[in-house]
C-alpha positions as CSV (number, residue, x, y, z in Angstrom):
1,M,95.1,-17.9,-50.1
2,A,91.9,-17.9,-47.4
3,L,91.3,-14.4,-47.2
4,S,91.6,-14.0,-51.3
5,W,89.2,-16.7,-51.9
6,L,86.8,-14.9,-49.0
7,N,86.8,-11.4,-51.5
8,H,85.8,-13.4,-53.9
9,L,83.1,-15.4,-53.1
10,C,82.2,-12.2,-51.6
11,D,82.1,-10.5,-54.6
12,T,80.6,-13.1,-57.2
13,L,77.9,-13.1,-54.1
14,I,77.1,-9.7,-54.5
15,C,77.1,-9.8,-58.1
16,H,74.6,-12.6,-58.2
17,G,72.0,-10.9,-55.5
18,L,72.9,-7.4,-57.6
19,F,71.3,-9.4,-60.9
20,L,68.5,-10.8,-59.0
21,L,67.4,-7.6,-58.2
22,T,67.6,-6.1,-61.6
23,L,65.2,-9.4,-62.8
24,W,62.4,-8.7,-59.7
25,L,62.4,-5.3,-60.8
26,L,61.6,-5.9,-64.5
27,R,59.8,-9.0,-63.6
28,D,57.5,-6.0,-61.5
29,I,58.4,-3.1,-64.4
30,W,56.7,-5.6,-66.6
31,K,53.1,-6.3,-64.5
32,V,53.4,-2.2,-64.5
33,W,53.4,-1.9,-67.7
34,R,51.0,-5.2,-68.6
35,Y,48.5,-3.1,-65.4
36,L,48.9,0.2,-67.5
37,Q,48.5,-1.1,-71.2
38,A,45.7,-3.4,-70.0
39,W,43.3,-0.1,-67.9
40,E,44.1,1.8,-71.0
41,Q,42.5,-0.5,-72.7
42,R,39.7,-1.1,-70.5
43,Y,39.6,2.7,-70.7
44,Q,39.0,3.5,-74.2
45,R,36.1,0.7,-74.5
46,F,34.4,2.3,-71.9
47,L,35.1,5.9,-74.2
48,A,33.5,3.8,-76.8
49,Q,30.6,2.8,-74.9
50,Q,29.7,5.9,-73.7
51,Q,29.7,7.2,-77.2
52,R,27.7,4.5,-78.7
53,A,24.8,5.1,-75.5
54,Q,25.2,8.7,-76.4
55,V,24.3,8.2,-79.6
56,R,21.7,5.8,-79.1
57,A,20.2,8.1,-76.3
58,Q,20.2,10.8,-79.0
59,S,18.4,8.3,-81.5
60,A,15.9,6.8,-79.9
61,L,11.9,7.8,-78.9
62,P,11.4,7.9,-75.4
63,G,8.8,6.7,-73.5
64,L,7.7,2.0,-73.9
65,A,6.6,0.5,-77.6
66,Q,4.0,-1.3,-75.9
67,A,2.0,-0.2,-73.1
68,P,2.4,-2.4,-69.7
69,A,-0.2,-5.0,-69.0
70,C,-3.1,-5.1,-65.8
71,A,-3.9,-8.3,-65.1
72,E,-7.3,-6.1,-63.5
73,C,-7.5,-3.8,-66.9
74,Q,-7.7,-6.4,-68.7
75,A,-10.3,-8.3,-66.7
76,E,-12.7,-5.3,-67.2
77,A,-12.3,-4.5,-70.5
78,G,-13.8,-8.0,-71.0
79,Q,-16.7,-6.8,-69.3
80,P,-19.5,-5.3,-70.7
81,Q,-20.0,-1.3,-69.4
82,S,-23.9,-0.6,-68.7
83,L,-25.1,2.7,-68.5
84,A,-26.4,4.1,-64.7
85,P,-30.1,4.0,-64.1
86,S,-31.8,7.3,-64.1
87,P,-33.8,7.4,-60.7
88,P,-37.4,7.5,-60.2
89,P,-39.5,10.5,-59.4
90,R,-39.7,11.6,-55.7
91,W,-43.2,9.2,-53.9
92,V,-45.7,12.1,-53.1
93,K,-47.0,11.7,-50.0
94,R,-50.9,11.4,-48.8
95,A,-52.6,14.3,-47.3
96,P,-50.7,12.9,-43.0
97,Q,-53.4,11.5,-40.9
98,G,-53.1,12.0,-37.6
99,R,-49.6,12.6,-35.7
100,P,-46.9,12.7,-38.6
101,R,-44.3,10.4,-38.5
102,E,-40.8,12.2,-37.0
103,I,-38.5,9.5,-38.7
104,Q,-36.8,10.2,-41.7
105,P,-35.7,6.9,-43.3
106,T,-32.7,9.0,-44.9
107,W,-29.8,6.2,-45.5
108,Q,-32.6,3.4,-46.2
109,A,-34.1,1.9,-49.4
110,C,-36.2,-1.0,-50.8
111,P,-34.5,-4.3,-50.5
112,F,-37.0,-6.0,-53.4
113,E,-36.2,-6.0,-56.7
114,A,-39.1,-6.0,-58.4
115,C,-40.3,-2.5,-56.7
116,R,-39.5,0.5,-58.7
117,Y,-37.6,1.6,-56.1
118,Y,-35.4,-0.6,-55.1
119,G,-31.9,0.7,-54.0
120,W,-33.3,4.3,-54.1
121,P,-32.4,6.1,-50.4
122,G,-34.4,9.1,-49.8
123,L,-36.8,9.7,-52.2
124,G,-39.5,9.6,-49.7
125,N,-41.3,5.7,-50.3
126,L,-40.7,4.6,-47.0
127,T,-42.4,5.1,-44.1
128,A,-41.4,4.1,-40.3
129,N,-43.6,1.2,-38.7
130,G,-42.2,0.6,-35.4
131,H,-41.0,-2.5,-34.0
132,P,-43.4,-5.2,-34.4
133,N,-43.5,-8.1,-31.3
134,S,-40.9,-5.8,-29.1
135,A,-38.5,-7.0,-31.3
136,R,-34.9,-4.6,-31.3
137,P,-35.1,-4.0,-35.4
138,R,-37.7,-1.2,-36.8
139,Q,-39.6,-1.6,-39.5
140,W,-39.5,-0.1,-42.5
141,H,-42.8,-0.2,-45.0
142,C,-42.2,0.5,-48.7
143,Q,-45.9,1.7,-49.9
144,A,-45.2,1.4,-53.7
145,C,-44.4,-1.9,-53.2
146,N,-46.3,-1.9,-49.9
147,Q,-43.7,-4.6,-48.0
148,F,-42.4,-4.6,-45.1
149,F,-39.2,-5.0,-44.1
150,T,-36.6,-5.2,-40.8
151,E,-33.7,-1.7,-40.9
152,T,-31.0,-4.7,-40.8
153,R,-31.8,-6.8,-43.8
154,G,-29.2,-6.2,-45.8
155,T,-26.6,-5.8,-43.0
156,V,-24.4,-8.0,-40.5
157,F,-26.9,-8.5,-38.2
158,Y,-29.8,-9.8,-40.6
159,R,-31.7,-13.2,-38.3
160,R,-28.4,-12.9,-35.9
161,R,-29.0,-13.9,-32.7
162,E,-26.8,-12.3,-31.4
163,A,-27.0,-9.3,-29.6
164,P,-25.7,-6.1,-32.1
165,Q,-24.1,-4.4,-29.0
166,L,-21.8,-8.0,-28.3
167,V,-20.6,-7.6,-32.4
168,R,-20.0,-4.6,-32.3
169,Q,-17.3,-4.7,-28.9
170,V,-15.9,-8.2,-30.8
171,L,-15.1,-6.0,-34.2
172,T,-13.9,-2.1,-32.4
173,T,-11.9,-4.4,-29.7
174,L,-11.0,-6.5,-33.2
175,A,-10.0,-2.5,-35.6
176,E,-8.9,-1.3,-32.3
177,G,-4.8,-3.5,-32.2
178,L,-6.5,-7.3,-30.5
179,N,-6.1,-10.5,-31.4
180,I,-8.3,-12.7,-31.9
181,E,-7.9,-15.4,-29.9
182,G,-7.4,-12.7,-26.9
183,I,-10.8,-11.0,-28.1
184,A,-12.4,-14.5,-27.6
185,R,-11.4,-15.3,-24.6
186,L,-12.4,-11.2,-23.7
187,C,-15.7,-11.9,-24.8
188,Q,-15.9,-15.4,-23.6
189,V,-16.9,-15.9,-27.6
190,E,-15.2,-19.2,-29.4
191,V,-12.3,-18.1,-31.7
192,E,-15.1,-19.1,-35.4
193,T,-17.5,-17.5,-34.4
194,V,-15.0,-14.0,-34.2
195,E,-14.1,-15.7,-37.7
196,T,-17.8,-15.2,-38.6
197,W,-18.4,-12.0,-37.6
198,L,-15.0,-10.9,-39.1
199,K,-15.7,-12.5,-42.2
200,L,-19.5,-11.1,-42.6
201,A,-17.9,-7.7,-41.7
202,T,-15.8,-7.4,-44.1
203,S,-18.1,-8.3,-47.0
204,H,-20.2,-5.4,-45.9
205,F,-17.5,-3.0,-46.0
206,E,-15.8,-4.1,-49.2
207,Q,-19.2,-2.8,-50.4
208,L,-19.2,-0.1,-48.4
209,S,-16.6,1.2,-50.0
210,V,-17.1,0.8,-53.9
211,Y,-20.5,2.9,-53.3
212,L,-18.9,5.2,-51.8
213,C,-15.4,6.0,-52.7
214,H,-15.5,7.2,-55.6
215,H,-14.9,9.9,-57.8
216,L,-12.5,11.6,-55.1
217,Q,-10.3,14.4,-56.0
218,I,-6.8,14.3,-54.4
219,E,-4.0,16.4,-54.5
220,Q,-1.2,13.7,-54.1
221,I,-1.1,9.9,-52.7
222,Q,2.2,8.4,-50.9
223,L,3.4,4.7,-51.9
224,D,4.4,2.6,-49.7
225,D,5.2,-1.2,-48.6
226,L,5.4,-3.3,-45.6
227,Y,7.1,-6.9,-44.8
228,V,4.9,-9.2,-43.7
229,R,5.4,-12.4,-41.3
230,L,2.8,-15.3,-41.7
231,R,2.9,-18.8,-39.6
232,A,5.3,-21.0,-40.5
233,A,1.8,-24.0,-40.4
234,Q,0.9,-21.9,-43.7
235,A,4.6,-22.3,-45.1
236,Q,4.9,-26.3,-44.4
237,T,0.9,-26.9,-45.7
238,R,-0.3,-24.5,-47.8
239,S,1.8,-22.6,-49.4
240,S,5.8,-21.9,-49.8
241,R,5.9,-17.9,-49.0
242,R,6.2,-17.6,-44.5
243,C,5.5,-14.3,-46.0
244,A,3.6,-11.3,-47.4
245,W,4.2,-8.4,-49.0
246,L,1.6,-5.1,-47.9
247,Y,1.0,-2.1,-50.3
248,N,-0.6,0.3,-49.1
249,A,-1.8,4.3,-50.7
250,F,-2.3,7.0,-49.2
251,D,-4.1,10.8,-49.1
252,P,-1.2,12.8,-46.4
253,V,-3.1,15.6,-47.1
254,S,-6.8,14.2,-45.4
255,K,-5.0,11.2,-43.5
256,F,-7.3,8.8,-46.2
257,W,-6.2,5.7,-46.0
258,L,-7.4,4.8,-50.2
259,A,-5.9,1.2,-51.0
260,F,-4.6,-1.3,-50.8
261,S,-2.9,-4.5,-52.0
262,L,-1.8,-7.6,-49.9
263,G,0.6,-9.9,-51.7
264,D,3.6,-11.4,-53.0
265,R,6.8,-8.7,-54.1
266,S,5.9,-8.7,-57.5
267,L,4.7,-6.2,-59.8
268,A,1.1,-7.9,-60.4
269,T,0.4,-6.8,-57.0
270,V,1.4,-3.6,-56.9
271,Q,-0.6,-2.7,-60.8
272,R,-3.4,-4.3,-58.1
273,L,-2.6,-1.2,-56.0
274,V,-2.7,1.1,-58.9
275,H,-5.7,0.0,-60.6
276,R,-8.3,0.5,-56.8
277,L,-6.4,3.6,-57.5
278,T,-7.3,4.8,-60.6
279,S,-11.4,2.9,-60.0
280,Q,-11.7,5.6,-56.6
281,L,-10.7,8.7,-58.5
282,N,-13.0,11.3,-60.4
283,L,-12.3,11.2,-64.2
284,G,-9.5,13.1,-65.0
285,C,-7.7,13.6,-61.1
286,I,-4.1,12.3,-61.9
287,P,-2.9,13.4,-58.2
288,Y,0.8,13.9,-57.3
289,F,2.6,11.1,-56.4
290,L,6.1,9.5,-53.9
291,T,7.2,6.5,-53.5
292,D,10.4,5.0,-52.0
293,G,13.4,3.4,-55.1
294,E,10.8,0.7,-55.9
295,A,11.0,0.0,-59.8
296,S,7.5,-1.7,-60.0
297,F,5.9,1.8,-58.6
298,E,7.1,3.9,-61.5
299,T,6.4,0.7,-64.0
300,A,2.7,0.1,-62.1
301,I,1.9,4.2,-62.6
302,L,2.8,4.7,-65.8
303,T,1.1,2.0,-67.1
304,H,-2.4,3.5,-65.7
305,F,-1.9,7.4,-66.2
306,G,0.5,6.9,-69.6
307,Q,-1.4,8.1,-72.7
308,W,-0.5,7.0,-76.9
309,Q,1.8,10.0,-78.7
310,E,3.1,10.6,-81.6
311,I,6.6,11.1,-81.7
312,T,9.2,11.7,-84.6
313,P,12.5,10.0,-84.5
314,P,15.2,13.2,-83.8
315,D,17.9,12.0,-86.0
316,Q,15.0,11.5,-88.5
317,P,12.9,14.2,-88.9
318,Q,11.2,12.8,-92.5
319,A,10.3,9.8,-91.2
320,Q,6.8,8.8,-90.2
321,P,5.9,9.4,-86.5
322,R,5.7,6.5,-84.1
323,R,3.2,5.9,-81.6
324,R,4.9,5.7,-77.8
325,W,3.6,5.0,-74.5
326,L,4.3,8.2,-71.9
327,P,3.5,10.1,-69.1
328,Q,0.3,12.3,-69.1
329,P,1.3,15.6,-68.6
330,N,-0.3,16.4,-65.7
331,L,1.9,13.4,-63.7
332,H,4.4,14.2,-61.6
333,Y,6.3,12.0,-59.8
334,A,9.7,11.7,-57.3
335,Q,10.7,8.5,-55.4
336,V,12.8,9.0,-52.0
337,I,15.6,6.4,-51.9
338,K,17.2,5.4,-49.5
339,H,20.5,4.3,-49.3
340,R,21.9,1.4,-45.7
341,R,24.4,-0.4,-44.9
342,G,22.4,-3.5,-43.4
343,R,20.3,-1.6,-41.3
344,R,21.9,1.6,-41.0
345,L,20.5,4.6,-42.8
346,L,23.6,6.3,-45.0
347,Y,21.3,8.6,-46.6
348,V,18.8,9.9,-48.4
349,T,18.5,11.4,-52.3
350,S,15.9,11.6,-54.6
351,R,15.1,10.8,-58.1
352,L,12.3,12.8,-60.6
353,V,10.1,10.0,-62.7
354,F,8.3,11.9,-64.6
355,G,6.8,15.5,-64.2
356,R,8.5,19.2,-62.9
357,L,10.1,18.8,-60.3
358,E,9.7,22.3,-59.1
359,I,6.3,21.8,-59.4
360,L,5.8,19.4,-56.7
361,L,8.0,21.2,-54.4
362,D,5.6,23.8,-54.5
363,T,2.7,22.0,-53.6
364,L,4.4,19.8,-50.8
365,A,5.4,23.9,-49.4
366,T,2.0,25.0,-49.4
367,H,1.2,21.9,-45.9
368,G,5.1,23.1,-44.6
369,W,6.4,19.3,-46.1
370,S,8.8,18.9,-47.6
371,L,10.4,16.1,-50.3
372,N,9.4,12.7,-47.9
373,T,7.8,10.0,-47.4
374,A,7.2,10.2,-43.7
375,L,3.9,10.9,-43.6
376,I,3.2,7.6,-45.2
377,E,6.0,6.0,-42.5
378,R,4.6,7.4,-40.0
379,F,0.2,5.6,-41.1
380,N,2.4,1.9,-41.4
381,L,3.6,2.6,-37.5
382,T,-0.2,3.4,-36.7
383,L,-1.1,-0.4,-38.6
384,R,0.9,-1.8,-37.3
385,Q,-0.8,-0.7,-33.6
386,H,-4.2,-1.7,-34.8
387,V,-3.9,-5.2,-36.9
388,P,-0.9,-7.4,-34.7
389,A,0.2,-9.3,-37.8
390,L,2.2,-6.4,-39.0
391,G,4.1,-6.1,-35.7
392,R,8.0,-6.3,-36.1
393,R,8.2,-8.6,-32.9
394,T,5.2,-10.3,-32.5
395,L,3.3,-13.9,-31.3
396,A,0.0,-12.8,-33.2
397,L,0.6,-13.8,-36.0
398,V,-2.0,-15.4,-39.5
399,Q,-1.4,-18.2,-41.1
400,T,-3.5,-16.7,-43.9
401,E,-3.2,-14.3,-46.2
402,L,-7.1,-13.8,-46.1
403,T,-7.3,-13.7,-43.0
404,L,-5.0,-10.3,-42.2
405,S,-6.6,-9.0,-45.7
406,R,-9.9,-9.0,-43.9
407,Q,-8.3,-7.4,-40.6
408,L,-6.8,-4.6,-42.7
409,T,-10.1,-3.7,-44.5
410,L,-11.8,-3.7,-40.9
411,V,-8.8,-1.6,-39.9
412,Q,-9.3,0.5,-43.2
413,T,-12.8,1.0,-42.5
414,Y,-12.4,2.6,-38.8
415,T,-9.8,4.9,-39.2
416,N,-11.1,6.8,-42.1
417,F,-14.3,6.6,-40.9
418,C,-15.1,6.0,-37.1
419,L,-11.8,7.6,-35.8
420,T,-11.0,11.0,-35.6
421,H,-7.5,12.6,-36.3
422,A,-5.6,16.0,-34.7
423,A,-5.0,17.4,-37.3
424,L,-8.1,17.5,-39.1
425,S,-9.6,19.2,-36.7
426,L,-11.7,22.4,-37.0
427,P,-10.2,25.5,-35.3
428,P,-13.1,26.7,-32.7
429,N,-15.5,29.5,-34.2
430,G,-17.3,32.2,-32.3
431,S,-20.1,29.8,-31.7
432,S,-18.4,27.2,-29.3
433,R,-14.6,26.9,-27.5
434,R,-13.9,23.9,-28.9
435,S,-11.7,22.3,-32.1
436,S,-14.6,20.0,-34.1
437,P,-12.7,17.2,-34.4
438,R,-12.8,15.4,-37.5
439,T,-12.6,12.0,-39.1
440,P,-10.2,11.7,-42.7
441,A,-13.8,10.2,-44.6
442,M,-14.9,14.0,-43.0
443,A,-12.4,15.5,-45.1
444,L,-13.2,14.3,-48.1
445,Q,-16.2,15.4,-47.7
446,L,-17.7,11.9,-48.2
447,T,-20.0,12.2,-45.2
448,D,-20.5,15.1,-42.7
449,R,-20.4,13.0,-38.9
450,V,-18.7,10.8,-37.1
451,W,-19.6,7.3,-37.9
452,S,-20.2,4.8,-34.8
453,L,-19.0,0.5,-36.0
454,E,-21.9,-0.1,-35.2
455,E,-23.8,2.5,-37.5
456,L,-21.2,1.2,-40.5
457,L,-23.0,-2.0,-39.9
458,L,-26.4,-1.3,-40.3
459,W,-25.9,0.7,-42.8
460,R,-27.6,-1.1,-45.7
461,V,-25.4,-0.5,-49.3
462,P,-27.7,0.4,-52.5
463,P,-27.0,-1.2,-55.6
464,V,-24.0,0.2,-57.2
465,G,-25.6,2.0,-60.0
466,S,-27.6,4.0,-57.3
467,R,-25.5,7.0,-56.6
468,S,-28.4,9.9,-56.1
469,G,-29.4,9.2,-52.9
470,T,-28.3,11.0,-50.0
471,G,-26.3,8.3,-48.7
472,G,-24.6,8.0,-45.7
473,G,-24.2,11.1,-45.4
């Protein structure tokens, strides 16, 4: 009796287990069916979206309906355009009496605005007048207005009591990469004195850059950005940002540092950089561009190198043409995109934005290069060595963007006009067994010799309108 009851209990349990297993399998089958049904619905919606996107792409017009706005261009549009003045005739010298003058004022000009030869160098109206009171600066005499002036007028050294050698040493050391506090200890001057000299020098170099760096014929330009940390004091008292972004424009052929823009990571900062580039380039010059994958580069380049074109809708051939802002036909621009996982580089891809890829590759192949931004990244390493505040792990930080901008202006002039580059050296010719070193400014034919920092500080910048003289060559 007990054995039969036990067998009946086992049969009941087995039946209940099979019933529960069947219910569990039916539940899983129902879940799978619901998942497949939802997946099919999502796939149908995806196909419908793709079809609608294709229809929109076929019917949509290329380009932009409105040109992107640039604050620098709008500010210049509101200013009246003044015509460049014509140079006066060359000064007719009188018959020389006695020993002829051996010093030729090729880069000096009359600084008096009332004079007819104001701001025009190399026209023969100046003569040397020695060193009055045994002073080091030379005195010049303008024969047109019969006035005298020293060669330091309009420069950093004008009416300064400091020795020019000390000022040159401080600024050269600062341009080579030593921080301001270290220079003050090394040269036994105050930190405020170094900052004052830096302020005067950068103001002079900005005028020098405007006067010399114009009508440039550039083949290609690489753009990149750098992350800059600021001191915490600025973030607590003056600004809410503890960092800044430095955008650079670099010519890989001549190694010339064209322009930079310092600010936050926004489109306005990149627009300011590209606007400075367009003010330096020759009329009609459209270089090739290489950047990373940042979207603001594409918008800024399209803003300054685009044009209005009349486009007819492809699905409406009888419709009236519409105006669209499109890149110019000679604009070729590609992006090099680096894919990372954390700080680890996974792979690199390239994307053609404007123009034709084969033209870019052929141009790069003439120099033995490939489609990458390695040259401007190498320049960023050089820049970090010359500006201590740009170092990755450094204590030589700056508190304000203005101080950093002044140091960058000093280093920009120093690297372009004073430092020679090994890749730019000319091979030895028949008369000389040594190669001829060249600076980036010499490669762009802005000058014909290597300048010293003291010569740049002494060179008085003529007015912007008078550019037909000999300049600084």
